[in-house]
C-alpha positions as YAML, in Angstrom:
chain: A
units: angstrom
residues:
- id: 1
  name: UNK
  ca: [-71.63, 248.94, 6.18]
- id: 2
  name: UNK
  ca: [-72.19, 245.29, 5.16]
- id: 3
  name: UNK
  ca: [-75.77, 244.21, 4.74]
- id: 4
  name: UNK
  ca: [-77.16, 241.28, 6.69]
- id: 5
  name: UNK
  ca: [-77.27, 239.20, 3.47]
- id: 6
  name: UNK
  ca: [-73.56, 239.81, 2.79]
- id: 7
  name: UNK
  ca: [-72.58, 238.94, 6.38]
- id: 8
  name: UNK
  ca: [-74.50, 235.66, 6.14]
- id: 9
  name: UNK
  ca: [-72.81, 234.87, 2.79]
- id: 10
  name: UNK
  ca: [-69.35, 235.50, 4.22]
- id: 11
  name: UNK
  ca: [-70.12, 233.33, 7.25]
- id: 12
  name: UNK
  ca: [-71.30, 230.50, 4.99]
- id: 13
  name: UNK
  ca: [-68.17, 230.72, 2.86]
- id: 14
  name: UNK
  ca: [-65.94, 230.53, 5.96]
- id: 15
  name: UNK
  ca: [-67.83, 227.48, 7.21]
- id: 16
  name: UNK
  ca: [-67.26, 225.73, 3.87]
- id: 17
  name: UNK
  ca: [-63.52, 226.47, 4.03]
- id: 18
  name: UNK
  ca: [-63.24, 225.12, 7.58]
- id: 19
  name: UNK
  ca: [-65.12, 221.97, 6.60]
- id: 20
  name: UNK
  ca: [-62.82, 221.48, 3.61]
- id: 21
  name: UNK
  ca: [-59.70, 221.71, 5.80]
- id: 22
  name: UNK
  ca: [-61.12, 219.19, 8.26]
- id: 23
  name: UNK
  ca: [-62.03, 216.77, 5.47]
- id: 24
  name: UNK
  ca: [-58.59, 217.08, 3.90]
- id: 25
  name: UNK
  ca: [-57.06, 215.84, 7.17]
- id: 26
  name: UNK
  ca: [-59.14, 212.68, 7.23]
- id: 27
  name: UNK
  ca: [-57.51, 209.37, 6.46]
- id: 28
  name: UNK
  ca: [-58.97, 207.11, 3.72]
- id: 29
  name: UNK
  ca: [-60.44, 204.88, 6.43]
- id: 30
  name: UNK
  ca: [-62.64, 207.58, 7.93]
- id: 31
  name: UNK
  ca: [-66.15, 206.50, 6.90]
- id: 32
  name: UNK
  ca: [-68.03, 207.54, 10.01]
- id: 33
  name: UNK
  ca: [-70.24, 209.87, 7.95]
- id: 34
  name: UNK
  ca: [-71.87, 206.99, 6.16]
- id: 35
  name: UNK
  ca: [-72.33, 206.13, 2.48]
- id: 36
  name: UNK
  ca: [-74.59, 209.09, 1.81]
- id: 37
  name: UNK
  ca: [-71.85, 211.59, 2.64]
- id: 38
  name: UNK
  ca: [-71.21, 212.79, -1.01]
- id: 39
  name: UNK
  ca: [-74.88, 213.45, -1.55]
- id: 40
  name: UNK
  ca: [-75.09, 215.28, 1.77]
- id: 41
  name: UNK
  ca: [-72.17, 217.51, 0.82]
- id: 42
  name: UNK
  ca: [-73.73, 218.33, -2.55]
- id: 43
  name: UNK
  ca: [-76.98, 219.22, -0.86]
- id: 44
  name: UNK
  ca: [-75.19, 221.64, 1.47]
- id: 45
  name: UNK
  ca: [-75.92, 219.66, 4.63]
- id: 46
  name: UNK
  ca: [-73.12, 219.38, 7.22]
- id: 47
  name: UNK
  ca: [-72.63, 215.67, 8.04]
- id: 48
  name: UNK
  ca: [-70.44, 216.12, 11.13]
- id: 49
  name: UNK
  ca: [-71.99, 215.65, 14.51]
- id: 50
  name: UNK
  ca: [-70.42, 217.06, 17.72]
- id: 51
  name: UNK
  ca: [-68.45, 213.84, 18.38]
- id: 52
  name: UNK
  ca: [-66.95, 213.80, 14.89]
- id: 53
  name: UNK
  ca: [-65.99, 217.46, 15.08]
- id: 54
  name: UNK
  ca: [-64.20, 216.79, 18.39]
- id: 55
  name: UNK
  ca: [-62.28, 213.92, 16.78]
- id: 56
  name: UNK
  ca: [-61.20, 216.17, 13.91]
- id: 57
  name: UNK
  ca: [-59.99, 218.81, 16.35]
- id: 58
  name: UNK
  ca: [-58.04, 216.19, 18.32]
- id: 59
  name: UNK
  ca: [-56.30, 214.98, 15.14]
- id: 60
  name: UNK
  ca: [-55.51, 218.53, 14.12]
- id: 61
  name: UNK
  ca: [-53.84, 219.22, 17.50]
- id: 62
  name: UNK
  ca: [-51.87, 215.99, 17.18]
- id: 63
  name: UNK
  ca: [-50.29, 217.21, 13.95]
- id: 64
  name: UNK
  ca: [-49.16, 220.54, 15.44]
- id: 65
  name: UNK
  ca: [-45.55, 220.92, 16.71]
- id: 66
  name: UNK
  ca: [-45.25, 220.11, 20.41]
- id: 67
  name: UNK
  ca: [-44.29, 223.64, 21.37]
- id: 68
  name: UNK
  ca: [-47.35, 225.17, 19.67]
- id: 69
  name: UNK
  ca: [-50.20, 223.06, 20.98]
- id: 70
  name: UNK
  ca: [-53.07, 224.64, 22.84]
- id: 71
  name: UNK
  ca: [-52.09, 226.12, 26.18]
- id: 72
  name: UNK
  ca: [-48.35, 225.73, 25.55]
- id: 73
  name: UNK
  ca: [-45.68, 228.30, 24.79]
- id: 74
  name: UNK
  ca: [-43.23, 227.80, 21.91]
- id: 75
  name: UNK
  ca: [-40.06, 225.87, 22.78]
- id: 76
  name: UNK
  ca: [-37.16, 227.96, 24.04]
- id: 77
  name: UNK
  ca: [-34.92, 229.32, 21.31]
- id: 78
  name: UNK
  ca: [-31.93, 229.65, 23.68]
- id: 79
  name: UNK
  ca: [-29.64, 226.59, 23.88]
- id: 80
  name: UNK
  ca: [-28.79, 225.29, 27.35]
- id: 81
  name: UNK
  ca: [-26.01, 222.76, 26.65]
- id: 82
  name: UNK
  ca: [-22.49, 224.23, 26.82]
- id: 83
  name: UNK
  ca: [-21.29, 222.18, 23.85]
- id: 84
  name: UNK
  ca: [-18.14, 220.88, 25.55]
- id: 85
  name: UNK
  ca: [-17.89, 219.03, 28.86]
- id: 86
  name: UNK
  ca: [-14.84, 220.81, 30.28]
- id: 87
  name: UNK
  ca: [-16.30, 224.18, 29.28]
- id: 88
  name: UNK
  ca: [-19.54, 223.25, 31.06]
- id: 89
  name: UNK
  ca: [-17.71, 222.11, 34.21]
- id: 90
  name: UNK
  ca: [-15.81, 225.40, 34.43]
- id: 91
  name: UNK
  ca: [-18.97, 227.37, 33.67]
- id: 92
  name: UNK
  ca: [-20.75, 225.62, 36.55]
- id: 93
  name: UNK
  ca: [-17.93, 226.34, 38.99]
- id: 94
  name: UNK
  ca: [-17.71, 229.99, 37.85]
- id: 95
  name: UNK
  ca: [-21.44, 230.39, 38.47]
- id: 96
  name: UNK
  ca: [-21.04, 228.97, 41.99]
- id: 97
  name: UNK
  ca: [-18.22, 231.41, 42.70]
- id: 98
  name: UNK
  ca: [-20.26, 234.31, 41.31]
- id: 99
  name: UNK
  ca: [-23.20, 233.42, 43.55]
- id: 100
  name: UNK
  ca: [-21.05, 233.18, 46.71]
- id: 101
  name: UNK
  ca: [-20.50, 236.61, 48.31]
- id: 102
  name: UNK
  ca: [-17.57, 235.13, 50.28]
- id: 103
  name: UNK
  ca: [-15.57, 234.30, 47.14]
- id: 104
  name: UNK
  ca: [-12.08, 235.78, 47.36]
- id: 105
  name: UNK
  ca: [-11.44, 236.70, 43.74]
- id: 106
  name: UNK
  ca: [-7.79, 237.45, 44.49]
- id: 107
  name: UNK
  ca: [-7.27, 233.69, 45.01]
- id: 108
  name: UNK
  ca: [-9.54, 232.27, 42.30]
- id: 109
  name: UNK
  ca: [-7.65, 230.13, 39.78]
- id: 110
  name: UNK
  ca: [-9.90, 228.79, 37.03]
- id: 111
  name: UNK
  ca: [-6.87, 228.14, 34.84]
- id: 112
  name: UNK
  ca: [-5.70, 225.50, 37.34]
- id: 113
  name: UNK
  ca: [-9.07, 223.83, 37.00]
- id: 114
  name: UNK
  ca: [-8.79, 223.96, 33.20]
- id: 115
  name: UNK
  ca: [-5.38, 222.28, 33.32]
- id: 116
  name: UNK
  ca: [-6.76, 219.58, 35.63]
- id: 117
  name: UNK
  ca: [-9.61, 218.91, 33.24]
- id: 118
  name: UNK
  ca: [-7.05, 218.53, 30.45]
- id: 119
  name: UNK
  ca: [-5.26, 215.98, 32.65]
- id: 120
  name: UNK
  ca: [-8.52, 214.12, 33.15]
- id: 121
  name: UNK
  ca: [-9.13, 214.04, 29.41]
- id: 122
  name: UNK
  ca: [-5.62, 212.77, 28.68]
- id: 123
  name: UNK
  ca: [-5.70, 210.00, 31.28]
- id: 124
  name: UNK
  ca: [-9.26, 208.93, 30.54]
- id: 125
  name: UNK
  ca: [-9.04, 208.88, 26.73]
- id: 126
  name: UNK
  ca: [-5.36, 208.65, 25.78]
- id: 127
  name: UNK
  ca: [-3.46, 206.72, 28.45]
- id: 128
  name: UNK
  ca: [-2.68, 203.05, 27.87]
- id: 129
  name: UNK
  ca: [-3.68, 200.80, 30.78]
- id: 130
  name: UNK
  ca: [-2.34, 197.24, 30.93]
- id: 131
  name: UNK
  ca: [-3.89, 195.36, 33.89]
- id: 132
  name: UNK
  ca: [-2.53, 192.20, 35.46]
- id: 133
  name: UNK
  ca: [-4.08, 190.22, 38.30]
- id: 134
  name: UNK
  ca: [-1.82, 189.86, 41.33]
- id: 135
  name: UNK
  ca: [-2.34, 188.32, 44.75]
- id: 136
  name: UNK
  ca: [-5.05, 190.31, 46.48]
- id: 137
  name: UNK
  ca: [-6.00, 192.54, 43.57]
- id: 138
  name: UNK
  ca: [-4.78, 194.24, 40.44]
- id: 139
  name: UNK
  ca: [-1.62, 195.82, 39.05]
- id: 140
  name: UNK
  ca: [-1.92, 198.26, 36.15]
- id: 141
  name: UNK
  ca: [0.81, 199.77, 34.01]
- id: 142
  name: UNK
  ca: [-0.52, 203.20, 33.03]
- id: 143
  name: UNK
  ca: [1.61, 204.67, 30.27]
- id: 144
  name: UNK
  ca: [1.67, 207.43, 27.69]
- id: 145
  name: UNK
  ca: [3.86, 210.12, 26.20]
- id: 146
  name: UNK
  ca: [4.16, 213.89, 26.05]
- id: 147
  name: UNK
  ca: [1.09, 215.61, 27.53]
- id: 148
  name: UNK
  ca: [-0.51, 212.28, 28.43]
- id: 149
  name: UNK
  ca: [2.56, 211.24, 30.42]
- id: 150
  name: UNK
  ca: [2.47, 214.49, 32.39]
- id: 151
  name: UNK
  ca: [-1.18, 213.88, 33.24]
- id: 152
  name: UNK
  ca: [-0.48, 210.29, 34.34]
- id: 153
  name: UNK
  ca: [2.35, 211.40, 36.59]
- id: 154
  name: UNK
  ca: [0.14, 213.99, 38.25]
- id: 155
  name: UNK
  ca: [-3.09, 212.09, 38.63]
- id: 156
  name: UNK
  ca: [-2.30, 208.42, 39.26]
- id: 157
  name: UNK
  ca: [0.04, 208.81, 42.27]
- id: 158
  name: UNK
  ca: [-2.26, 211.44, 43.76]
- id: 159
  name: UNK
  ca: [-5.24, 209.13, 43.37]
- id: 160
  name: UNK
  ca: [-3.37, 206.26, 45.06]
- id: 161
  name: UNK
  ca: [-2.39, 208.51, 47.96]
- id: 162
  name: UNK
  ca: [-5.96, 209.70, 48.44]
- id: 163
  name: UNK
  ca: [-7.62, 206.28, 48.14]
- id: 164
  name: UNK
  ca: [-5.08, 204.26, 50.13]
- id: 165
  name: UNK
  ca: [-6.99, 202.78, 53.06]
- id: 166
  name: UNK
  ca: [-10.44, 203.47, 51.59]
- id: 167
  name: UNK
  ca: [-12.70, 200.39, 51.31]
- id: 168
  name: UNK
  ca: [-9.91, 198.38, 52.92]
- id: 169
  name: UNK
  ca: [-7.75, 198.92, 49.84]
- id: 170
  name: UNK
  ca: [-3.99, 199.31, 49.74]
- id: 171
  name: UNK
  ca: [-3.08, 201.58, 46.82]
- id: 172
  name: UNK
  ca: [0.44, 202.50, 45.76]
- id: 173
  name: UNK
  ca: [2.35, 203.52, 42.66]
- id: 174
  name: UNK
  ca: [5.83, 202.96, 41.29]
- id: 175
  name: UNK
  ca: [7.32, 205.26, 38.66]
- id: 176
  name: UNK
  ca: [7.91, 203.91, 35.17]
- id: 177
  name: UNK
  ca: [9.94, 205.59, 32.39]
- id: 178
  name: UNK
  ca: [6.73, 206.25, 30.50]
- id: 179
  name: UNK
  ca: [4.12, 206.32, 33.25]
- id: 180
  name: UNK
  ca: [3.12, 204.79, 36.58]
- id: 181
  name: UNK
  ca: [2.62, 201.26, 37.85]
- id: 182
  name: UNK
  ca: [-0.52, 201.26, 40.00]
- id: 183
  name: UNK
  ca: [-1.18, 198.41, 42.43]
- id: 184
  name: UNK
  ca: [-4.45, 198.13, 44.35]
- id: 185
  name: UNK
  ca: [-5.01, 195.20, 46.70]
- id: 186
  name: UNK
  ca: [-7.24, 194.11, 49.57]
- id: 187
  name: UNK
  ca: [-7.59, 191.23, 52.04]
- id: 188
  name: UNK
  ca: [-11.37, 190.89, 51.83]
- id: 189
  name: UNK
  ca: [-12.22, 188.45, 48.99]
- id: 190
  name: UNK
  ca: [-15.23, 190.58, 48.02]
- id: 191
  name: UNK
  ca: [-13.06, 193.68, 47.73]
- id: 192
  name: UNK
  ca: [-10.51, 191.77, 45.67]
- id: 193
  name: UNK
  ca: [-13.29, 190.94, 43.20]
- id: 194
  name: UNK
  ca: [-14.47, 194.54, 43.42]
- id: 195
  name: UNK
  ca: [-11.02, 195.89, 42.51]
- id: 196
  name: UNK
  ca: [-10.58, 193.49, 39.61]
- id: 197
  name: UNK
  ca: [-14.08, 194.19, 38.33]
- id: 198
  name: UNK
  ca: [-13.56, 197.96, 38.39]
- id: 199
  name: UNK
  ca: [-10.33, 197.85, 36.43]
- id: 200
  name: UNK
  ca: [-8.28, 200.97, 35.77]
- id: 201
  name: UNK
  ca: [-10.98, 203.48, 34.87]
- id: 202
  name: UNK
  ca: [-13.40, 202.11, 37.47]
- id: 203
  name: UNK
  ca: [-10.79, 202.53, 40.18]
- id: 204
  name: UNK
  ca: [-9.94, 206.01, 38.97]
- id: 205
  name: UNK
  ca: [-13.53, 207.20, 39.28]
- id: 206
  name: UNK
  ca: [-14.01, 205.63, 42.72]
- id: 207
  name: UNK
  ca: [-14.45, 208.02, 45.61]
- id: 208
  name: UNK
  ca: [-16.73, 210.97, 46.29]
- id: 209
  name: UNK
  ca: [-14.55, 214.08, 46.51]
- id: 210
  name: UNK
  ca: [-13.71, 214.93, 42.94]
- id: 211
  name: UNK
  ca: [-16.32, 217.65, 42.30]
- id: 212
  name: UNK
  ca: [-15.61, 219.38, 45.65]
- id: 213
  name: UNK
  ca: [-11.91, 219.32, 44.71]
- id: 214
  name: UNK
  ca: [-12.77, 221.09, 41.45]
- id: 215
  name: UNK
  ca: [-14.41, 223.87, 43.42]
- id: 216
  name: UNK
  ca: [-11.57, 224.02, 45.95]
- id: 217
  name: UNK
  ca: [-9.02, 224.21, 43.13]
- id: 218
  name: UNK
  ca: [-10.94, 227.04, 41.47]
- id: 219
  name: UNK
  ca: [-10.99, 228.89, 44.81]
- id: 220
  name: UNK
  ca: [-7.21, 228.60, 44.94]
- id: 221
  name: UNK
  ca: [-7.24, 226.20, 47.90]
- id: 222
  name: UNK
  ca: [-5.40, 223.31, 46.16]
- id: 223
  name: UNK
  ca: [-2.18, 223.07, 44.22]
- id: 224
  name: UNK
  ca: [-2.99, 221.62, 40.80]
- id: 225
  name: UNK
  ca: [0.32, 219.78, 40.76]
- id: 226
  name: UNK
  ca: [-0.75, 217.67, 43.75]
- id: 227
  name: UNK
  ca: [-4.51, 217.36, 43.37]
- id: 228
  name: UNK
  ca: [-5.72, 213.76, 43.41]
- id: 229
  name: UNK
  ca: [-8.23, 212.31, 41.01]
- id: 230
  name: UNK
  ca: [-10.89, 211.20, 43.49]
- id: 231
  name: UNK
  ca: [-14.12, 211.20, 41.54]
...
């Protein structure tokens, strides 16, 4: 067993180490111990009062990683972001279907939803949109080729059909060899400004039924070929 003298010696050594760590963390401007501090250290006296020790502890906590501070658990090591927007949208819908005991899995069609999300990507990022102001609103030539053209032909006419009459708008499309000519007009001067201010992509995201349509499509309740883009 350790003698009392050895225990005291070990305790003193530990105290010196702790003091050294605290002093090493001080900035050059920390002079709160006064000019006699070196002499006090050589004489073995501890210069830190309770207030100074609290300040040292506060600084030490401030340098620790956020997830490891006192009273906190380490940050989660499991990522939460899906890494790709379409993947995340389908994942969310699949979770909703899983949680619904009334889901009829014989009708579920997540592939239709995936194809619709591809359409959305093509029209949003790849389609060319050439707007022109007309009496009462805006006319937009929406064009593209290959997969983008297919997406335009599916989404733009369906959007016009769904939004026609909403907000006092008149929305219609005319087929083009390489896309669709979308015309949106109104009689209210404020709505005319609204239409022109929104432009192509602003019009396309107008509405409030797009997410419910995603879920309905996944349930097999909508035909992907005729689903409107009514975000």
